[in-house]
Backbone bond lengths (Angstrom), bond angles and torsions (degrees), N, CA, C in turn:
res aa  C-N    CA-C-N  psi(-1)  N-CA   C-N-CA  omega(-1)  CA-C   N-CA-C  phi
1 X - - - 1.410 - - 1.549 108.81 -
2 X 1.325 117.26 134.23 1.450 122.82 -177.43 1.565 107.97 -65.02
3 X 1.291 115.86 142.16 1.461 121.09 178.64 1.484 108.93 -77.58
4 X 1.364 118.28 127.97 1.366 124.97 -179.19 1.533 111.85 -72.81
5 X 1.371 116.40 146.62 1.438 117.79 -179.69 1.513 109.20 -79.18
6 X 1.275 117.24 120.12 1.481 120.35 -177.96 1.504 111.52 -78.85
7 X 1.322 117.75 134.98 1.415 121.37 -172.02 1.564 110.66 -76.24
8 X 1.311 117.45 -32.39 1.441 119.22 -171.01 1.515 109.69 -125.40
9 X 1.334 117.24 139.61 1.502 120.60 176.23 1.535 111.42 -75.51
10 X 1.290 114.51 171.68 1.470 119.05 -179.72 1.512 110.64 -59.85
11 X 1.342 116.61 161.24 1.465 120.95 -171.87 1.526 112.01 -60.94
12 X 1.323 114.90 -38.30 1.541 118.39 176.59 1.505 111.76 -59.99
13 X 1.267 118.09 -35.95 1.417 122.90 179.74 1.522 113.08 -73.24
14 X 1.364 115.46 -31.49 1.421 121.18 176.36 1.535 108.84 -64.19
15 X 1.296 114.56 -43.44 1.503 118.11 178.06 1.550 108.91 -64.67
16 X 1.264 116.19 -43.36 1.562 119.50 178.33 1.516 110.32 -62.15
17 X 1.379 115.43 -39.74 1.444 116.62 179.79 1.487 113.61 -63.13
18 X 1.343 116.77 -36.19 1.466 122.60 175.89 1.544 108.86 -62.90
19 X 1.344 115.07 -42.26 1.420 118.41 176.08 1.555 111.38 -62.38
20 X 1.334 116.28 -40.47 1.445 119.97 179.29 1.518 108.62 -63.47
21 X 1.300 120.71 -37.16 1.418 120.77 176.70 1.567 111.38 -62.39
22 X 1.307 115.62 -40.99 1.468 118.44 177.33 1.487 110.19 -61.24
23 X 1.423 116.64 -43.08 1.394 121.15 -178.54 1.550 109.57 -64.66
24 X 1.358 115.07 -37.02 1.443 120.71 178.85 1.504 113.78 -58.69
25 X 1.380 116.58 -38.28 1.409 122.54 174.49 1.471 112.41 -68.57
26 X 1.274 117.56 -40.95 1.467 121.56 177.61 1.525 110.20 -63.09
27 X 1.306 116.97 -48.59 1.488 120.08 -174.20 1.491 111.39 -67.11
28 X 1.337 118.36 -31.23 1.446 122.15 -179.27 1.536 107.04 -61.87
29 X 1.308 118.27 -39.57 1.444 122.20 177.40 1.521 110.56 -70.29
30 X 1.290 113.66 -42.13 1.518 119.12 -178.94 1.511 113.66 -61.08
31 X 1.350 115.09 -40.82 1.465 120.15 -176.21 1.511 111.14 -74.83
32 X 1.313 115.30 -28.64 1.577 119.55 -174.38 1.462 111.36 -49.97
33 X 1.328 117.49 -40.63 1.528 118.43 -173.82 1.498 110.15 -99.62
34 X 1.344 119.05 32.48 1.523 119.51 177.65 1.475 114.82 -48.80
35 X 1.339 119.17 117.06 1.427 119.15 178.47 1.528 115.56 -66.41
36 X 1.321 115.48 -14.26 1.449 119.54 -179.90 1.578 112.52 -80.21
37 X 1.338 112.27 -3.75 1.490 114.33 174.62 1.500 112.66 79.58
38 X 1.352 118.73 22.93 1.446 121.96 -178.46 1.534 112.66 -86.39
39 X 1.352 118.14 46.85 1.419 119.92 -175.33 1.507 111.72 -107.21
40 X 1.298 119.82 -19.47 1.461 123.81 -178.56 1.542 106.06 -88.00
41 X 1.370 117.20 139.67 1.482 119.72 175.10 1.496 116.54 -56.27
42 X 1.299 117.65 132.04 1.395 119.73 -177.43 1.532 108.46 -141.59
43 X 1.316 119.85 128.23 1.503 121.05 179.31 1.495 112.22 -65.64
44 X 1.365 115.69 136.28 1.475 116.52 179.27 1.508 113.97 -101.93
45 X 1.392 116.04 2.39 1.400 121.23 -176.00 1.526 111.00 -142.80
46 X 1.323 118.05 152.40 1.425 121.94 174.44 1.519 111.02 -77.31
47 X 1.286 117.79 149.08 1.453 122.29 -178.44 1.524 112.77 -59.27
48 X 1.370 113.73 -38.45 1.468 118.09 -178.94 1.590 111.02 -63.56
49 X 1.342 115.09 -38.97 1.475 121.76 177.52 1.550 108.26 -61.73
50 X 1.266 117.60 -45.84 1.466 122.43 -179.76 1.498 112.18 -63.41
51 X 1.307 117.77 -39.05 1.516 121.67 179.82 1.505 108.32 -65.87
52 X 1.322 120.38 -38.17 1.456 122.08 178.85 1.503 110.97 -69.20
53 X 1.323 117.95 -38.74 1.438 124.42 -178.09 1.539 110.23 -69.18
54 X 1.339 115.00 -39.40 1.532 119.89 -176.97 1.487 110.03 -60.49
55 X 1.330 120.85 -21.73 1.419 122.86 -179.48 1.572 112.43 -75.86
56 X 1.390 113.67 -3.72 1.479 114.49 -179.11 1.520 112.12 -106.69
57 X 1.385 115.82 31.58 1.421 119.49 -177.66 1.516 112.41 -64.37
58 X 1.372 115.60 -38.41 1.486 121.32 -177.63 1.582 107.72 -65.36
59 X 1.345 115.06 -40.16 1.466 118.66 177.25 1.540 109.75 -64.68
60 X 1.265 116.51 -40.86 1.495 118.82 179.40 1.476 110.88 -60.88
61 X 1.285 116.78 -43.56 1.537 122.98 178.70 1.531 108.83 -60.35
62 X 1.364 118.26 -43.71 1.477 121.02 -178.56 1.472 108.82 -64.25
63 X 1.313 119.92 -44.80 1.485 122.50 -179.47 1.561 110.00 -69.39
64 X 1.311 116.84 -38.04 1.464 118.70 176.17 1.502 113.79 -59.85
65 X 1.337 114.75 -38.64 1.450 120.81 177.34 1.544 112.42 -63.27
66 X 1.363 115.07 -23.05 1.447 117.00 -176.15 1.555 109.50 -86.08
67 X 1.302 117.31 -3.79 1.500 122.90 179.39 1.442 106.22 -84.22
68 X 1.350 118.01 98.09 1.476 122.47 179.03 1.510 111.92 -128.20
69 X 1.347 115.13 171.83 1.422 119.77 174.43 1.551 114.04 59.02
70 X 1.318 114.26 -119.03 1.521 120.52 -174.56 1.564 109.68 -66.64
71 X 1.327 119.38 -22.88 1.434 120.89 -177.99 1.529 112.79 -113.66
72 X 1.344 115.50 21.37 1.476 120.15 -175.28 1.604 112.57 -63.90
73 X 1.294 115.70 -15.37 1.502 116.94 179.18 1.501 111.43 -79.89
74 X 1.330 120.31 -2.43 1.445 124.14 175.64 1.489 108.27 -74.38
75 X 1.320 118.12 120.10 1.422 123.24 -175.95 1.542 111.79 -106.70
76 X 1.363 116.92 139.51 1.455 117.73 176.28 1.517 112.31 -66.25
77 X 1.373 116.68 138.16 1.397 120.16 179.67 1.526 111.08 -70.01
78 X 1.298 118.43 133.67 1.510 123.91 -178.43 1.517 109.06 -140.97
79 X 1.310 112.35 98.15 1.479 130.54 -0.71 1.559 106.81 -89.83
80 X 1.350 113.78 164.86 1.483 116.97 172.34 1.510 108.49 -63.50
81 X 1.294 118.81 150.35 1.496 121.76 -179.42 1.517 107.05 -143.28
82 X 1.314 116.97 158.24 1.445 122.73 -177.07 1.481 110.39 -76.67
83 X 1.352 116.35 137.06 1.462 124.18 177.13 1.524 108.73 -115.74
84 X 1.343 118.40 10.11 1.470 119.67 -176.75 1.513 118.87 -56.27
85 X 1.315 118.10 -23.89 1.461 122.75 -175.85 1.508 112.88 -91.51
86 X 1.395 117.76 -1.01 1.472 119.47 177.97 1.549 107.51 -65.64
87 X 1.292 116.53 134.45 1.540 120.54 -172.49 1.498 110.75 -126.07
88 X 1.311 114.49 144.28 1.514 123.76 179.42 1.467 106.22 -162.39
89 X 1.326 117.37 173.94 1.448 125.81 177.02 1.494 113.86 -92.67
90 X 1.328 115.35 140.63 1.491 121.12 179.59 1.501 112.67 -88.64
91 X 1.361 117.29 -177.76 1.455 120.19 -173.86 1.548 114.70 -61.38
92 X 1.316 119.22 -24.89 1.445 122.76 178.09 1.553 110.79 -97.58
93 X 1.327 116.67 8.95 1.465 118.56 -177.70 1.470 113.97 86.02
94 X 1.401 117.32 0.44 1.407 120.18 178.85 1.502 114.93 -71.62
95 X 1.315 119.43 148.79 1.478 121.06 179.62 1.555 110.47 -77.64
96 X 1.248 115.02 127.98 1.459 123.99 -177.79 1.501 112.60 -125.14
97 X 1.292 118.06 158.61 1.492 123.33 166.89 1.478 108.66 -135.45
98 X 1.265 118.73 168.04 1.496 122.50 178.70 1.531 109.61 -57.28
99 X 1.291 117.27 -32.89 1.494 119.37 179.25 1.556 112.92 -58.46
100 X 1.347 117.10 -23.05 1.452 120.59 175.29 1.515 113.52 -68.52
101 X 1.329 117.66 -16.20 1.420 124.49 179.60 1.532 112.34 -96.71
102 X 1.325 117.88 15.25 1.510 120.03 -176.25 1.459 111.60 -56.02
103 X 1.333 116.77 137.07 1.455 124.73 -177.89 1.513 114.24 91.21
104 X 1.329 115.65 -0.64 1.483 121.09 -176.55 1.539 110.32 -125.41
105 X 1.257 118.68 136.22 1.455 122.73 169.87 1.528 107.61 -71.63
106 X 1.340 116.54 133.12 1.483 121.02 -179.17 1.511 110.52 -124.34
107 X 1.386 111.81 133.32 1.481 119.45 168.52 1.493 104.91 -102.50
108 X 1.275 116.62 99.30 1.534 124.61 -178.71 1.534 108.46 -86.89
109 X 1.302 114.46 120.00 1.513 118.44 -179.67 1.496 107.64 -126.91
110 X 1.377 115.85 129.39 1.404 122.96 175.78 1.542 111.00 -97.58
111 X 1.309 120.49 129.19 1.440 123.33 -175.41 1.553 110.34 -145.65
112 X 1.337 113.06 161.56 1.459 119.70 175.11 1.537 108.69 -144.24
113 X 1.307 117.79 156.57 1.460 120.63 -175.02 1.502 110.77 -72.84
114 X 1.314 117.83 -22.46 1.510 122.92 178.93 1.524 112.87 -85.16
115 X 1.337 114.88 -5.46 1.487 120.60 -179.08 1.570 106.85 -93.97
116 X 1.325 117.72 109.22 1.431 123.23 -175.87 1.599 113.13 -60.34
117 X 1.385 115.82 -45.34 1.469 117.15 177.14 1.525 111.42 -61.71
118 X 1.325 117.29 -35.20 1.421 120.72 -179.33 1.541 110.99 -63.60
119 X 1.328 114.37 -44.81 1.402 120.44 177.38 1.509 112.97 -60.88
120 X 1.342 116.79 -40.49 1.445 124.16 -179.14 1.536 109.24 -62.65
121 X 1.345 123.06 -40.26 1.423 126.22 -172.33 1.535 114.15 -91.26
122 X 1.326 117.74 -11.59 1.436 120.07 -178.86 1.553 117.63 -57.50
123 X 1.401 115.12 -42.73 1.499 114.56 176.42 1.549 112.33 -61.79
124 X 1.382 116.87 -33.30 1.414 118.78 -179.91 1.562 112.84 -70.28
125 X 1.337 113.27 -36.50 1.476 115.91 177.35 1.526 110.00 -68.06
126 X 1.355 116.53 -36.15 1.478 121.07 174.45 1.561 113.59 -61.55
127 X 1.344 112.60 -40.16 1.541 117.38 177.53 1.490 109.52 -68.23
128 X 1.356 119.62 -36.08 1.453 121.57 -179.84 1.526 110.30 -65.13
129 X 1.318 114.56 -40.99 1.492 119.48 179.81 1.487 109.31 -65.57
130 X 1.376 117.04 -41.00 1.455 122.61 -177.42 1.557 107.49 -64.21
131 X 1.339 117.82 -38.18 1.467 121.58 -171.81 1.574 109.02 -82.92
132 X 1.311 117.41 -42.94 1.484 122.18 -165.96 1.572 111.54 -112.66
133 X 1.264 115.85 -13.89 1.502 117.06 -177.28 1.500 112.47 -58.91
134 X 1.349 116.91 137.68 1.437 122.01 -177.13 1.538 109.36 -166.21
135 X 1.320 117.84 -172.73 1.472 120.12 174.26 1.512 111.85 -71.57
136 X 1.350 115.63 -4.17 1.503 120.92 177.96 1.472 115.28 -108.28
137 X 1.364 116.31 -14.23 1.480 121.11 -176.93 1.501 112.00 -150.38
138 X 1.397 113.21 140.49 1.472 117.04 176.79 1.555 108.52 -148.72
139 X 1.347 113.98 134.37 1.440 116.65 165.65 1.496 110.59 -82.32
140 X 1.309 116.44 120.32 1.467 122.11 -177.51 1.519 107.01 -109.06
141 X 1.338 118.83 93.47 1.435 122.24 -175.76 1.572 106.43 -94.50
142 X 1.295 118.03 112.34 1.502 122.45 -173.79 1.558 106.01 -103.76
143 X 1.383 112.52 118.37 1.450 118.40 175.58 1.477 111.16 -79.56
144 X 1.369 118.86 137.12 1.507 121.02 -178.10 1.568 109.93 -118.64
145 X 1.320 118.14 22.51 1.468 117.98 173.28 1.537 110.36 -59.01
146 X 1.300 115.87 141.05 1.451 122.15 170.80 1.519 109.66 -71.35
147 X 1.318 118.30 159.93 1.477 120.32 174.92 1.537 112.16 87.56
148 X 1.340 113.89 -157.32 1.444 119.00 -175.92 1.504 114.04 -85.94
149 X 1.303 118.78 -170.38 1.451 122.94 -174.50 1.580 113.71 -85.84
150 X 1.312 116.45 -4.52 1.446 118.02 -172.08 1.503 115.32 -55.18
151 X 1.312 117.07 -52.53 1.502 118.58 -177.34 1.523 111.92 -67.48
152 X 1.340 120.52 -49.06 1.480 115.84 -178.37 1.492 114.37 -62.53
153 X 1.326 116.32 -36.89 1.515 118.11 -179.10 1.504 108.06 -72.77
154 X 1.310 121.09 -36.12 1.453 119.22 177.99 1.542 111.13 -67.13
155 X 1.332 117.34 -37.95 1.449 119.51 177.81 1.532 110.45 -63.76
156 X 1.268 119.25 -42.07 1.487 122.51 -176.47 1.572 109.02 -69.26
157 X 1.301 115.18 -34.24 1.469 118.07 177.21 1.530 111.29 -71.61
158 X 1.289 117.06 -44.28 1.446 122.28 178.61 1.502 113.08 -60.82
159 X 1.347 115.58 -39.55 1.472 124.12 -176.49 1.548 111.91 -83.36
160 X 1.366 113.81 -5.96 1.459 118.13 179.37 1.530 113.99 63.76
161 X 1.381 113.23 42.39 1.500 120.99 176.73 1.506 104.21 -87.95
162 X 1.345 115.27 111.92 1.438 122.65 -178.86 1.512 117.27 -115.33
163 X 1.372 117.62 -21.61 1.434 118.13 -168.81 1.557 109.37 -97.72
164 X 1.300 120.63 -22.52 1.468 122.45 178.72 1.490 113.15 -79.26
165 X 1.366 113.01 138.27 1.473 117.98 173.10 1.524 109.64 -69.13
166 X 1.346 118.28 158.07 1.460 122.44 179.91 1.463 108.69 -96.69
167 X 1.355 115.92 101.84 1.423 124.65 174.04 1.483 113.21 -107.86
168 X 1.369 119.23 142.81 1.441 121.84 -171.53 1.552 112.33 -141.69
169 X 1.307 114.90 149.09 1.397 120.42 169.26 1.553 110.75 -148.52
170 X 1.329 115.17 82.28 1.518 119.81 -172.14 1.590 109.81 -68.69
171 X 1.331 116.51 -15.03 1.417 119.29 179.59 1.516 112.69 -81.36
172 X 1.288 118.66 -14.90 1.452 127.56 -173.94 1.522 112.37 62.02
173 X 1.274 116.64 20.33 1.468 121.92 -177.91 1.505 110.09 -64.21
174 X 1.366 118.36 -39.13 1.458 119.58 179.46 1.493 111.57 -65.96
175 X 1.312 117.32 -36.51 1.476 120.64 177.64 1.532 109.02 -68.75
176 X 1.330 118.71 -40.89 1.465 119.31 -177.70 1.565 109.35 -68.37
177 X 1.366 117.44 -35.02 1.480 119.55 178.70 1.528 110.98 -66.07
178 X 1.354 117.39 -37.76 1.449 120.53 178.32 1.485 111.98 -76.42
179 X 1.326 116.32 -30.73 1.486 117.71 179.75 1.524 106.69 -67.69
180 X 1.301 121.19 -40.00 1.460 123.76 178.80 1.493 110.95 -62.41
181 X 1.324 117.49 -31.31 1.433 123.37 179.42 1.600 112.85 -81.76
182 X 1.318 113.77 -5.68 1.491 119.09 179.64 1.564 109.60 78.97
183 X 1.310 117.69 21.96 1.463 122.19 -175.74 1.553 113.98 -105.60
184 X 1.343 115.25 -19.50 1.477 118.55 178.96 1.556 107.61 -124.83
185 X 1.279 117.10 101.46 1.475 122.32 179.56 1.519 109.56 -89.09
186 X 1.306 117.19 -18.57 1.448 124.60 -178.82 1.556 108.15 -177.52
187 X 1.336 113.22 -159.49 1.453 115.33 176.94 1.591 109.44 -124.27
188 X 1.349 114.76 149.47 1.388 129.86 -8.77 1.562 116.83 -73.15
189 X 1.344 114.81 152.88 1.432 118.98 174.86 1.470 107.37 -126.36
190 X 1.335 119.37 138.13 1.477 120.69 -173.98 1.537 108.37 -135.75
191 X 1.311 113.77 136.05 1.508 123.65 -179.28 1.510 108.36 -123.40
192 X 1.337 115.15 139.93 1.412 123.16 170.30 1.438 109.70 -105.22
193 X 1.382 118.30 114.86 1.411 125.98 -169.79 1.504 110.68 -120.46
194 X 1.354 121.19 125.28 1.425 124.16 -173.70 1.480 113.75 -79.04
195 X 1.338 116.08 179.36 1.458 123.41 -171.44 1.554 110.94 -60.96
196 X 1.330 116.39 -21.48 1.455 117.19 -178.58 1.564 112.62 -100.01
197 X 1.380 115.32 14.03 1.420 119.62 -178.95 1.542 117.37 79.88
198 X 1.408 113.69 10.97 1.460 116.47 -177.87 1.536 110.50 -89.96
199 X 1.294 115.88 134.75 1.470 119.24 172.76 1.530 110.98 -67.99
200 X 1.304 116.95 123.32 1.469 122.38 -177.55 1.548 109.93 -106.28
201 X 1.330 116.74 -35.40 1.446 119.11 -177.66 1.528 108.59 -157.12
202 X 1.360 118.26 157.05 1.437 121.60 -176.40 1.521 109.14 -153.92
203 X 1.383 115.20 158.07 1.418 121.93 173.08 1.499 110.49 -153.32
204 X 1.361 112.68 158.91 1.473 119.66 171.70 1.562 105.62 -118.28
205 X 1.339 113.71 141.38 1.450 119.06 -178.22 1.565 111.42 100.72
206 X 1.272 116.98 172.05 1.520 121.19 -172.50 1.481 109.56 -87.82
207 X 1.404 113.03 165.15 1.468 119.05 174.15 1.527 107.59 -153.36
208 X 1.292 114.96 164.71 1.488 120.31 178.70 1.530 109.15 -85.44
209 X 1.326 115.48 85.71 1.446 121.14 -169.96 1.541 114.84 -75.23
210 X 1.361 115.26 -11.60 1.496 117.42 172.87 1.458 114.66 -93.12
211 X 1.338 117.31 4.59 1.461 121.93 -177.30 1.543 111.90 -75.65
212 X 1.298 117.24 161.43 1.404 121.68 173.00 1.531 113.18 -58.56
213 X 1.335 117.78 -38.24 1.466 121.69 177.35 1.532 110.55 -55.16
214 X 1.338 115.22 -47.34 1.466 121.83 177.91 1.510 112.89 -59.64
215 X 1.351 116.99 -44.43 1.407 122.97 179.79 1.572 113.44 -59.18
216 X 1.444 109.83 -44.49 1.479 115.85 179.46 1.512 111.25 -62.69
217 X 1.330 115.67 -37.85 1.491 119.66 179.94 1.571 109.71 -63.80
218 X 1.315 115.10 -43.37 1.489 116.91 177.25 1.490 112.79 -63.84
219 X 1.368 116.66 -38.67 1.497 119.17 178.29 1.472 109.83 -65.02
220 X 1.341 119.25 -37.80 1.466 120.59 179.54 1.486 113.35 -65.32
221 X 1.350 113.77 -27.40 1.513 117.48 -175.83 1.501 115.66 -96.45
222 X 1.310 115.58 -12.84 1.457 121.51 -174.68 1.545 111.01 -57.09
223 X 1.350 114.96 142.05 1.526 117.22 176.72 1.550 105.75 -73.52
224 X 1.266 113.81 164.13 1.476 122.86 -176.99 1.579 105.80 -61.53
225 X 1.339 113.82 143.63 1.432 121.21 -176.16 1.470 113.82 -63.99
226 X 1.390 116.96 150.57 1.457 119.86 178.11 1.541 109.24 -112.85
């Protein structure tokens, strides 16, 4: 029998979601005065990319239907859109964009050390990467703390996060881009992006990413094996 999509997460996640909402309010104020000038609307994708992604709406609905139980808050993108131009720094400080992950399913997660729900779900994201990470799938957790690397690196070390790559955007540009698209209302924010860089599903708030529900969602969205 097919597993029904549960409408509400576990009680602990409801509490965390409330906290995420509070963080969302705080971050909205924080971002407003961005010294980088990221306040004017700016497209993050080419129209041609969006047109190609929009043709994947049926696939997005299929994958959205697979989001049940602990990840039921993951919503199908309608319409799917290209995320290829989203930019952040890689583990060695190199400039990356989602296009650099072409051919791989990406679970993009935005987090910060001052975001309590983000801190709560980081070990689960690390466990999901350890269990499912491959040349076909990666959890890309992008830290958006302002300032230097000291706090995020210390948090990851203290929490024994070993499987996730270290991705950063101290400018919060990636958050601002997604905020303008209506995809990041606060932190954490998570996007499921397919091998062509198309947004397939998204959610705001935390989830139990090490759960069997999360693993089934990833299996449903994985590109064909090579």
